[in-house]
C-alpha positions in Angstrom: 24.1 -61.7 -173.8 27.4 -63.4 -174.4 26.8 -65.8 -171.6 23.4 -66.7 -172.9 24.6 -67.2 -176.5 27.6 -69.2 -175.3 25.3 -71.5 -173.3 22.9 -72.1 -176.1 25.2 -74.4 -178.1 26.0 -76.3 -175.0 22.3 -76.7 -174.1 21.6 -77.9 -177.6 24.4 -80.5 -177.5 23.2 -81.6 -174.1 19.6 -82.1 -175.4 20.9 -83.9 -178.4 23.1 -86.1 -176.3 20.1 -87.0 -174.0 18.0 -87.8 -177.1 20.7 -90.1 -178.5 21.1 -91.9 -175.2 17.3 -92.4 -175.1 17.4 -93.8 -178.6 20.2 -96.2 -177.6 18.2 -97.3 -174.6 15.0 -97.9 -176.7 17.0 -99.9 -179.2 18.5 -102.0 -176.5 15.2 -102.7 -174.9 13.6 -103.5 -178.2 16.4 -105.9 -179.1 16.2 -107.7 -175.7 12.4 -108.0 -176.0 12.8 -109.3 -179.5 15.2 -112.0 -178.5 13.5 -113.1 -175.3 10.0 -112.9 -177.0 11.1 -115.4 -179.6 9.9 -119.0 -179.0 12.4 -121.0 -177.0 13.2 -123.4 -179.9 13.9 -120.5 -182.3 16.2 -118.3 -180.1 19.8 -118.9 -178.9 20.0 -121.8 -181.3 23.8 -122.0 -181.2 23.8 -121.7 -177.4 21.3 -124.5 -177.1 23.4 -126.6 -179.5 26.4 -126.2 -177.2 24.9 -126.0 -173.7 21.4 -127.5 -173.9 20.4 -130.8 -172.3 21.8 -132.7 -175.3 24.4 -130.1 -176.4 27.8 -130.9 -177.7 29.4 -129.9 -174.4 27.5 -132.7 -172.7 28.1 -135.4 -175.3 31.0 -137.8 -174.8 33.6 -137.7 -177.6 34.9 -134.9 -179.8 33.2 -131.5 -179.9 33.6 -131.7 -183.7 32.0 -135.0 -184.5 28.8 -133.4 -185.8 30.3 -130.1 -187.2 27.8 -128.3 -184.9 30.5 -126.6 -182.8 32.8 -124.3 -184.8 34.7 -122.6 -182.0 38.2 -123.4 -180.9 39.0 -126.1 -178.2 39.8 -123.2 -175.8 36.3 -121.8 -176.4 34.8 -125.2 -175.6 37.0 -125.5 -172.5 35.8 -122.1 -171.2 32.1 -122.9 -172.0 32.1 -126.4 -170.4 31.7 -125.2 -166.8 28.7 -123.1 -167.9 26.9 -126.1 -169.4 25.0 -127.7 -166.6 24.4 -124.8 -164.1 23.3 -122.4 -166.8 20.9 -124.5 -168.8 17.7 -122.8 -167.3 18.8 -119.2 -166.8 21.5 -118.9 -169.3 19.2 -117.5 -172.0 18.4 -114.4 -169.9 21.9 -114.1 -168.5 23.6 -114.6 -171.9 21.3 -112.0 -173.5 21.8 -109.3 -170.9 25.5 -110.1 -170.6 26.0 -109.8 -174.3 24.2 -106.5 -174.4 26.4 -105.3 -171.6 29.5 -106.2 -173.7 28.0 -104.3 -176.6 27.7 -101.2 -174.4 31.3 -101.5 -173.2 32.5 -102.0 -176.8 30.7 -98.8 -177.9 32.2 -96.8 -175.0 35.7 -98.0 -175.7 35.3 -97.4 -179.5 34.0 -93.9 -178.8 37.0 -93.1 -176.6 39.4 -94.5 -179.3 38.5 -91.9 -182.0 41.6 -90.3 -183.5 42.5 -87.1 -181.7 41.9 -84.2 -181.8 38.1 -84.5 -181.8 35.6 -81.7 -181.2 33.7 -81.5 -177.9 30.5 -82.2 -179.8 31.9 -85.4 -181.3 33.3 -86.6 -178.0 29.9 -86.1 -176.3 27.8 -87.7 -179.0 30.1 -90.5 -180.1 29.3 -93.0 -177.3 25.4 -93.2 -177.8 25.8 -93.2 -181.6 28.4 -96.0 -181.4 26.2 -98.1 -179.1 23.1 -97.5 -181.3 25.0 -98.6 -184.5 26.3 -101.7 -182.7 22.8 -102.7 -181.6 21.4 -102.2 -185.0 24.2 -104.0 -186.8 23.5 -107.5 -188.2 26.5 -109.1 -186.4 25.2 -108.0 -183.0 21.7 -109.0 -183.8 22.8 -112.4 -185.0 24.9 -112.8 -181.9 22.0 -112.0 -179.6 19.6 -114.3 -181.5 22.0 -117.2 -181.9 23.8 -117.0 -178.6 27.3 -116.6 -180.0 30.6 -115.4 -178.5 31.8 -113.3 -181.5 31.7 -110.0 -179.6 34.4 -111.1 -177.2 37.4 -111.1 -179.6 36.6 -107.6 -180.8 36.1 -106.3 -177.3 39.3 -108.0 -176.0 41.3 -106.4 -178.8 39.9 -102.9 -178.2 40.4 -103.3 -174.4 44.0 -104.4 -175.0 44.8 -101.5 -177.2 42.8 -98.6 -175.7 41.7 -99.4 -172.1 44.3 -101.3 -170.1 47.7 -100.0 -169.0 50.9 -101.7 -169.9 51.8 -103.5 -173.2 52.0 -106.9 -171.6 48.5 -106.7 -170.2 47.1 -105.4 -173.4 48.8 -108.1 -175.4 47.5 -110.8 -173.0 43.9 -109.6 -173.7 44.5 -109.7 -177.5 46.1 -113.2 -177.1 43.0 -114.4 -175.3 40.9 -113.0 -178.2 43.1 -115.0 -180.6 42.5 -118.1 -178.6 38.8 -117.7 -179.3 39.3 -116.6 -183.0 42.8 -117.7 -184.3 43.1 -115.1 -187.1 43.1 -112.4 -184.5 46.8 -113.3 -184.2 47.3 -110.9 -187.1 47.0 -108.1 -184.6 50.4 -109.3 -183.2 51.9 -108.3 -186.6 50.3 -104.9 -186.2 51.7 -104.5 -182.7 55.2 -105.6 -183.8 55.4 -103.4 -186.8 54.2 -100.3 -184.8 56.9 -100.7 -182.2 54.9 -102.6 -179.5 57.2 -105.6 -179.4 56.3 -106.5 -175.8 52.6 -106.4 -176.6 53.1 -108.6 -179.7 55.2 -111.1 -177.7 52.6 -111.1 -174.9 49.9 -111.8 -177.5 51.7 -114.8 -178.9 52.6 -116.2 -175.5 49.0 -115.9 -174.2 47.6 -117.5 -177.3 50.1 -120.3 -177.0 49.3 -120.8 -173.3 45.6 -120.9 -173.8 45.9 -123.3 -176.8 48.3 -125.5 -174.8 45.9 -125.6 -171.9 43.0 -126.7 -174.1 45.3 -129.2 -175.8 46.2 -130.7 -172.4 42.6 -130.8 -171.2 41.1 -132.0 -174.6 43.8 -133.5 -176.8 41.4 -135.3 -179.1 39.4 -132.1 -179.7 42.5 -130.1 -180.2 43.9 -132.6 -182.7 40.5 -132.6 -184.6 40.4 -128.7 -184.7 44.0 -127.8 -185.4 45.2 -130.8 -187.6 42.2 -132.6 -189.0 40.2 -129.4 -189.8 43.3 -127.2 -190.4 42.5 -124.6 -187.7 38.7 -124.9 -188.2 38.6 -124.8 -192.0 35.5 -126.7 -193.2 33.7 -126.7 -189.9 30.0 -125.9 -190.1 27.3 -127.4 -192.1 27.7 -125.3 -195.3 31.0 -123.4 -195.7 29.8 -122.3 -199.2 26.6 -120.7 -197.8 26.1 -116.9 -198.1 26.5 -116.5 -194.4 30.2 -117.4 -194.7 31.6 -114.0 -195.8 35.3 -115.0 -196.2 37.4 -115.5 -199.3 37.1 -119.2 -198.8 33.3 -119.0 -198.8 33.3 -116.8 -201.9 35.5 -119.1 -203.9 33.3 -122.1 -202.9 30.2 -120.1 -204.1 31.9 -119.5 -207.4 32.1 -123.3 -207.8 35.8 -123.8 -207.2 36.7 -127.0 -205.4 39.7 -129.1 -204.3 43.4 -128.1 -204.6 42.6 -125.2 -207.0 40.3 -123.5 -204.6 42.7 -124.1 -201.7 45.7 -122.7 -203.5 43.8 -119.7 -204.8 42.4 -119.0 -201.3 45.9 -119.2 -199.8 47.3 -116.9 -202.5 44.5 -114.3 -202.2 44.6 -114.5 -198.4 48.4 -113.8 -198.3 48.0 -110.9 -200.7 45.1 -109.4 -198.7 47.0 -109.9 -195.4 50.2 -108.2 -196.8 48.4 -105.2 -198.3 46.0 -104.8 -195.4 48.6 -105.0 -192.7 50.8 -102.5 -194.4 47.9 -100.2 -194.7 47.0 -100.8 -191.0 50.5 -100.0 -189.9 50.4 -96.7 -191.9 47.1 -95.8 -190.2 48.5 -96.5 -186.8 51.7 -94.5 -187.4 49.4 -91.6 -188.6 47.6 -91.6 -185.2 44.5 -93.4 -186.4 44.8 -96.5 -184.3 41.1 -97.3 -184.3 41.1 -97.3 -188.1 44.2 -99.5 -188.0 42.3 -101.9 -185.8 39.3 -101.8 -188.3 41.6 -102.5 -191.3 43.3 -105.4 -189.5 39.9 -106.7 -188.5 38.7 -106.6 -192.2 41.8 -108.6 -193.1 40.7 -111.1 -190.4 37.3 -111.3 -192.0 38.7 -112.1 -195.4 41.5 -114.6 -194.5 39.5 -116.7 -192.0 38.4 -120.0 -193.5 34.9 -119.3 -192.2 33.6 -115.9 -191.2 30.0 -116.2 -190.2 27.7 -113.2 -190.1 28.0 -112.9 -186.3 31.8 -112.5 -186.7 31.6 -109.4 -189.1 31.7 -106.7 -186.5 35.1 -105.6 -187.6 33.6 -104.1 -190.8 31.5 -101.7 -188.8 34.6 -100.2 -187.1 35.8 -99.1 -190.5 33.2 -96.3 -190.4 35.8 -94.1 -188.7 37.9 -93.7 -191.8 37.7 -90.4 -193.7 37.4 -90.5 -197.5 37.0 -87.7 -200.0 38.2 -84.2 -200.4 34.7 -82.6 -200.8 32.4 -82.4 -197.9 29.6 -83.9 -199.9 31.8 -87.0 -200.7 32.7 -87.4 -197.0 29.4 -89.3 -196.3 29.7 -92.0 -198.9 32.0 -94.4 -197.1 30.4 -94.2 -193.6 26.9 -94.5 -195.1 28.0 -97.5 -197.1 29.6 -99.2 -194.1 26.5 -98.6 -191.9 24.1 -99.9 -194.6 26.2 -103.0 -195.3 26.5 -103.7 -191.6 22.8 -103.1 -190.7 20.8 -104.2 -193.7 20.4 -107.5 -195.5 22.2 -107.7 -198.9 18.9 -108.0 -200.7 18.1 -104.4 -199.7 21.5 -103.2 -201.0 21.2 -104.7 -204.5 18.3 -105.9 -206.6 17.6 -109.6 -206.9 18.9 -110.0 -210.4 21.3 -112.7 -211.8 23.8 -110.0 -212.9 24.1 -108.7 -209.3 24.2 -112.0 -207.5 28.0 -112.3 -207.3 28.2 -108.9 -205.6 25.0 -109.3 -203.5 26.1 -112.7 -202.1 29.5 -111.2 -201.1 28.7 -107.6 -200.3 30.1 -107.6 -196.8 33.3 -109.4 -197.8 33.8 -107.0 -200.7 33.3 -104.1 -198.3 35.9 -105.6 -196.0 38.3 -106.1 -198.9 37.8 -102.5 -200.0 38.6 -101.3 -196.5 41.6 -103.5 -196.2 43.2 -102.8 -199.6 41.6 -100.1 -201.7 39.6 -97.3 -200.0 41.7 -94.1 -200.1 41.5 -93.2 -196.4 42.9 -89.7 -195.8 45.9 -89.3 -193.4 45.7 -86.7 -190.6 48.4 -84.7 -192.3 46.3 -84.4 -195.5 45.1 -80.8 -195.9 41.5 -82.0 -196.5 41.4 -84.3 -193.5 39.9 -81.6 -191.2 39.0 -79.0 -193.8 37.2 -80.6 -196.8 36.1 -78.5 -199.8 32.9 -76.9 -198.6 29.5 -77.4 -200.1 28.0 -74.4 -202.0 24.7 -73.1 -200.9 22.2 -70.8 -202.5 21.8 -67.3 -201.0 18.8 -67.0 -198.7 15.9 -65.3 -200.3 12.7 -63.9 -198.7 9.8 -66.3 -198.7 6.1 -65.5 -198.9 5.5 -66.7 -195.3 7.7 -65.8 -192.3 7.9 -69.4 -191.1 9.5 -70.7 -194.3 11.9 -72.3 -194.2 10.8 -74.1 -191.1 14.2 -75.8 -190.7 16.7 -73.0 -191.0 19.8 -75.3 -191.0 18.4 -77.1 -194.1 20.2 -74.9 -196.5 19.6 -75.2 -200.3 22.6 -76.9 -201.9 23.5 -75.9 -205.5 26.3 -78.3 -206.2 25.9 -81.8 -207.5 25.7 -84.6 -204.8 27.8 -87.7 -204.9 26.4 -90.1 -207.4 27.3 -93.3 -205.6 25.6 -92.1 -202.4 22.5 -91.1 -204.3 22.2 -94.4 -206.1 22.8 -96.2 -202.8 20.1 -94.3 -201.0 17.7 -94.6 -203.9 18.1 -98.4 -203.9 17.8 -98.7 -200.1 14.8 -96.3 -200.0 13.0 -98.3 -202.7 13.7 -101.6 -200.8 12.3 -100.1 -197.7 9.3 -98.9 -199.7 8.7 -102.5 -200.9 9.1 -104.0 -197.4 6.6 -101.5 -195.8 4.1 -102.2 -198.6 4.3 -105.9 -197.8 4.2 -105.3 -194.0 1.0 -103.2 -194.4 -1.0 -106.4 -194.3 1.0 -108.2 -191.7 3.5 -109.7 -194.1 0.8 -111.9 -195.9 -1.7 -111.2 -198.6 -4.4 -113.3 -197.1 -4.1 -111.5 -193.8 -5.4 -108.2 -195.2 -7.7 -109.5 -198.0 -11.1 -109.0 -196.2 -10.2 -105.5 -195.0 -8.9 -104.5 -198.4 -12.0 -105.8 -200.2 -14.2 -104.0 -197.7 -12.3 -100.8 -198.4 -12.7 -101.5 -202.1 -16.5 -101.6 -201.7 -16.3 -98.2 -199.9 -14.3 -96.6 -202.6 -16.6 -98.0 -205.3 -19.6 -96.7 -203.5 -18.1 -93.2 -203.1 -17.2 -93.1 -206.8 -20.8 -94.1 -207.8 -22.1 -91.3 -205.6 -19.7 -88.9 -207.3 -20.4 -90.4 -210.8 -16.7 -91.3 -211.1 -17.2 -95.0 -211.5 -15.8 -95.2 -215.1 -13.3 -98.0 -214.3 -15.4 -101.0 -215.5 -16.5 -99.5 -218.8 -13.0 -98.3 -219.7 -11.5 -101.6 -218.5 -13.8 -103.6 -220.8 -13.1 -101.2 -223.7 -9.4 -101.7 -223.2 -9.8 -105.5 -223.0 -11.9 -105.6 -226.3 -9.4 -103.4 -228.2 -6.2 -105.3 -228.9 -3.8 -102.5 -229.7 -5.2 -100.5 -226.7 -4.7 -103.4 -224.3 -1.1 -104.0 -225.5 -0.3 -100.3 -225.3 -1.7 -99.8 -221.8 -0.2 -103.1 -220.5 3.2 -102.0 -221.8 2.8 -98.5 -220.4 1.8 -99.8 -217.0 4.6 -102.4 -216.6 7.5 -100.6 -218.3 7.5 -96.9 -217.7 6.7 -96.7 -214.0 10.4 -96.8 -213.1 12.0 -95.8 -216.3 10.6 -92.3 -216.6 11.2 -91.1 -213.0 14.8 -92.5 -213.2 15.3 -90.7 -216.5 14.0 -87.4 -215.1 16.3 -87.8 -212.0 19.3 -88.6 -214.2 18.7 -85.6 -216.5 18.3 -83.3 -213.5 21.4 -84.7 -211.8 23.5 -84.1 -215.0 22.2 -80.6 -215.9 20.4 -79.0 -212.9 22.0 -80.1 -209.6 20.1 -77.7 -207.4 16.8 -78.6 -209.1 17.7 -82.3 -208.7 17.8 -81.9 -204.9 14.5 -80.1 -204.8 12.8 -82.7 -207.0 14.4 -85.7 -205.2 13.3 -84.4 -201.8 9.7 -83.9 -203.0 9.6 -87.4 -204.4 11.0 -88.8 -201.2 8.4 -87.1 -199.0 5.6 -88.1 -201.4 6.7 -91.8 -201.2 6.9 -91.7 -197.4 3.4 -90.3 -197.2 2.2 -93.0 -199.6 3.6 -95.7 -197.3 1.4 -94.2 -194.5 -1.6 -94.5 -196.8 -0.8 -98.2 -197.6 -0.5 -98.9 -193.9 -3.6 -97.1 -192.8 -6.0 -98.0 -195.7 -5.3 -101.4 -197.4 -7.3 -101.3 -200.6 -8.1 -104.0 -203.2 -7.7 -102.7 -206.7 -10.6 -103.3 -209.1 -9.0 -106.4 -210.7 -9.0 -108.1 -207.2 -12.6 -107.4 -206.4 -14.3 -110.8 -207.1 -17.9 -109.6 -207.8 -17.4 -106.5 -209.9 -16.4 -108.2 -213.2 -13.1 -106.4 -213.9 -10.6 -108.0 -216.3 -7.0 -108.1 -215.3 -5.3 -107.4 -218.6 -1.8 -107.5 -217.2 -1.7 -110.6 -215.0 -4.5 -112.7 -216.5 -7.5 -114.5 -214.9 -7.4 -114.6 -211.1 -8.4 -117.7 -209.0 -10.4 -116.0 -206.2 -10.9 -119.3 -204.4 -7.4 -119.2 -203.1 -6.1 -116.8 -200.4 -3.1 -115.8 -202.5 -3.8 -115.7 -206.2 -2.4 -114.3 -209.4 1.0 -113.8 -210.7 2.3 -111.3 -208.0 0.1 -111.8 -205.0 2.7 -114.2 -203.5 5.5 -111.7 -203.9 4.2 -108.3 -203.0 1.3 -106.5 -201.4 -1.3 -106.1 -204.2 -3.5 -104.3 -201.7 -1.3 -101.2 -201.5 -3.5 -99.3 -204.0 -4.3 -96.1 -202.1 -2.7 -93.8 -203.0 -1.6 -94.9 -206.5 2.1 -94.2 -206.8 2.0 -95.3 -210.4 0.0 -92.1 -211.0 1.8 -90.2 -208.2 5.3 -90.8 -209.6 4.1 -90.0 -213.1 2.5 -86.7 -211.9 5.7 -85.9 -210.1 7.6 -86.3 -213.4 5.1 -84.2 -215.3 5.2 -81.3 -212.7 9.0 -81.3 -212.7 9.2 -81.2 -216.5 6.5 -78.5 -216.7 8.3 -76.3 -214.1 11.9 -76.8 -215.3 11.6 -77.4 -219.1 12.2 -74.4 -221.4 10.5 -75.8 -224.5 6.8 -76.1 -225.0 6.9 -79.6 -226.5 8.8 -80.9 -223.4 6.1 -79.3 -221.2 3.4 -81.0 -223.3 5.2 -84.4 -222.9 5.4 -83.8 -219.2 1.6 -83.3 -219.0 0.9 -86.2 -221.4 2.7 -88.8 -219.2 0.5 -88.6 -216.1 -2.6 -88.6 -218.4 -1.5 -91.8 -220.2 -0.6 -93.3 -216.8 -4.0 -92.6 -215.5 -5.6 -94.3 -218.5 -3.2 -97.2 -218.1 -3.9 -97.8 -214.4 -7.7 -97.6 -214.9 -7.8 -99.5 -218.2 -5.8 -102.4 -216.9 -8.0 -102.6 -213.8 -5.1 -101.9 -211.4 -6.5 -98.7 -209.7 -9.6 -96.8 -208.9 -9.9 -93.2 -210.1 -9.8 -92.1 -206.4 -6.4 -93.9 -206.1 -5.1 -91.4 -208.6 -6.6 -88.6 -206.5 -4.7 -89.9 -203.5 -1.5 -90.1 -205.6 -1.9 -86.5 -206.6 -2.5 -85.5 -203.0 0.7 -87.1 -201.7 2.7 -85.6 -204.5 1.3 -82.1 -203.8 2.1 -82.6 -200.1 5.6 -83.7 -201.0 6.3 -80.5 -202.9 4.7 -78.6 -200.1 6.8 -80.2 -197.4 9.9 -79.5 -199.4 9.1 -75.9 -199.7 8.0 -75.6 -196.0 11.2 -77.2 -194.7 13.9 -75.9 -197.0 12.4 -72.7 -198.5 11.7 -71.7 -202.1 13.2 -73.7 -205.0 16.6 -72.6 -206.3 16.0 -71.0 -209.7 18.7 -70.2 -212.3 19.1 -66.6 -213.4 17.4 -65.7 -216.7 20.6 -65.8 -218.6 21.3 -69.4 -217.5 17.9 -70.9 -218.3 18.6 -71.3 -222.0 21.7 -73.4 -221.4 21.7 -75.2 -218.1 25.2 -76.2 -216.7 26.5 -79.6 -217.5 29.7 -79.8 -215.5 29.8 -80.0 -211.7 32.4 -77.2 -211.1 31.7 -74.5 -208.6 31.6 -72.0 -211.5 28.9 -74.0 -213.2 27.1 -74.5 -210.0 27.1 -70.8 -209.4 24.9 -70.3 -212.5 22.2 -72.4 -210.8 21.8 -70.1 -207.8 18.9 -67.9 -206.9 19.4 -64.2 -207.7 20.4 -62.2 -204.6 
């Protein structure tokens, strides 16, 4: 029995490892197919600019005449021999070669994790690292553009973790600095951590490579190092959002001239000082990979231009540990992964107040890693032993197969607020993207199918005598106060009420918050499947049925895209109605958890008024509401099936739910044993 039980964890880890390697392989194949399947004129644009038939490496004169080449003269010298023989096959060779470098980078990074690491971590780290790298925006940009930005990162990691001998390692880092000059900051890290030989080798290699390029291309070297001040100002738009450096941020803030230059130099010096001191402390603590990540984040900030394909350093900061509680431990890595893999518009809403943060979100993450995030040292008592999460005691369920996922234990403590807000925002952005993609990314592409489905739904409702939409819609349009009320209810309370319910549960009922949030998430995912499988035109977008759009005004049905919102989002995502679904979720949560009768009554009133609003404004069929109710019921059912019965407070605690998040308060919210 002992042998069998000892072998079970190993078998599970082996199966999980195989699954992760399979995921990494699928992601790699998907990325290569995406790049090579892109039309020739739209892929490897930078590579074509350099090496194509009329690329800058073929043209007589300086590489920097047209600001199309932003690399160092040494990079141009290395690429020149590849120009003519590689014009035809270089796209394939470059793509597969870059992917190979990504795999090597992931393997080296996995081996560089701070010791000691568990056997499970050591086995699973490599496929996870490779998958994250392939998903990251810098790698995807590099593959699509045909850039060399992976090389400096890989050379630094090889020099620090793979090769033997300080001089050999320093030589690799120096070669990386010859491709990206601010990588020279790693020489400071090496020197301050007692690797003087490696630091000297880094400087000598950089100087030798730069001198070689100067001797071979003196005019280009003068243009890069003197005229452009080590590449500052190269590129068509240094103030574009793709330049995630301090220089780019200041330009986006409208600063120009000597003031901007002086402020950039002052801020860059401060970030370099604070970041390198922090990196040295991390290295002395035995977290060399974190030290590399912090130094790389300094490189991102102080470079005159740091394009998106050069931001891979930020992803390495995921190895830092932050937070004393186990539930807080996930905030930093999740933030880094999301920032590195998703566009900024998915992280923050497109509002004027969030624009300064949204346009600089990767830079701000790099600055936080370099100067502010409180990474734990390995000597900290909570580094390996965080404060555990509290779970409810298991209780017998009505069915023997519930919970279906035994390791999904019911947490009774309050989750981290920042992580919850981040996941809610990203989840809603994904919800919006899938809604739009359900018709192929265009409204006109799914119009005919959606209108056909609308006729089907209308016919079913007439058969069931449920076709009350047109009469109620015209009654609403004829009654001024009713139209104003339902228009306001439809447009204003769809988000406000669910967020208010979630906020109240988070503050007063942490365990119930997790239960309700999970049910809402499952319901929304199921709704996305409905949007994808059954595009449906709402009544107001059915040309021949005579509905009045009280919210958006008269529609011009002669155009493929019409109305106020049809150019912005998928108006054919009507089945199921999540306006009604989310309102029903709010009502059920309030009815189940509220202790006062008038709160329960308000909970029931909200979905009723929402149903009247979606029908009266012409935005949904009655059967859409039925679909919304179905997915909400399925959401609660899945939550119960996977995690077990809802955690209920004991009778003595129901009258006064806990407000604070201490373990003592959380204990009041547990199920009775």
